[in-house]
N, C-alpha and C positions, 0 to 999 in steps of 0.2 A: 296550493298552499305557497305563502311567500315565505322565504328563508332568510333570516334577519341573525346578523351577530349582535351579541348582547356585550355589554359593559356591566360589571359590578361595582355599585359605588353604595357603601355602607351596607353590605349585606344582599342589596338589592338589586335585581337586574332590570337594565334599561335598556331598550333597543337602540344599538349604533346608527342613527340615521343621519344621512348627509344628504340634503336634499339638493346640491349643486344648483340652487336658484337664486343666489346671489344677483347675478347681475344678468339673467335670461331674456328680461325685456329689452336689454340694449343689445344681445346679440341675436335676437330672433327678428326676421323681417315679416313682412304682411301675413305670407302664409303660414309661418310658425306660430305666430301669434294668435291666427285664425285656429289653429290646430287644439293649442294650449287651452283657448278660450270654449271650443267645442268639448275637449274631452272633460273640462271642469264642471260644465254644465249638463252635459248629455252622458256622457260617461264616467260618472263619479268613481267605479270600480277600478277602471282601469288607469284612469288618472290617479287614484291612490296608490296602486300597485307599482305604477311607474316613478312615482314620487318616493315611495319607501324602498325601492331596491336601485335609486340613484339615476335612473334611465330617461327620465322625463325631459330634461334639458338635452339629451344627446337625440331622442326621439324627436323633438319639436325641430331642432336645428335640421336632422336628416329629412324631415318632411318639407321645410322650408326650402333647400336646396332643391329637393326633387322636384317640387311645384314649381320652383322657378326654373329649373333646366326645360320642363314640359312646358310650360307657358311659351319660353323663347322658340320651340321647337315648333310648338302649335303657330303661334305667329308666323314664323317663317315658311312655313307648309302653306298657312294661308296667304300669304302675300304672293307667292309663287302662282298660286291660281287665282288670284284677285291682284294683277299688277297695280301698282299706285302711278297714278299719272302726274306729271312734273308741273303742268302748266296750272293746274286747278288745285289752290292752297286748302279750300272747304272740304274737297272732296278728299284730299289725304287726309285731313284731319280726322273726317267720318269712317273712314277704310281702317285707319289705325286705329280709332276707339271702337269699331266693330271687332277687328281682330282680337284687341285686349279683352273686350266682353266675353267672347265666344271661346278665347283659353281659360279665362276666368272660371266660366262656367264649367268646362270641362274638369278642370283641377279642382275645383271646388267639390264636383260631385265624385271624382275617383279617389282623391286622397284626403281632402279634408273632413269631410262629412261622413266618413265609413266606418 
């Protein structure tokens, strides 16, 4: 059960809800926005609970930072196993794109869509 604080106005109790969502879209990166959209569309009860407790923005920012860090680490590890050639520009671009796609796939499966 969600515990909320209430404010009395004219004899009625209203929940004191601060969403903290004013500029959330400006503060979130790619992965934070994906998590926000996923929670809103696929897990409405979790979205509602985080929103009502004022933890939604913090949760999405934390997921965004964790996902970004993990993508960086996965790409670094991938480039250690697959050295980038210095002479072939197209191959460098292909390897970088492949590393980005692999890292994205892992992060989306492990952090965003869970």
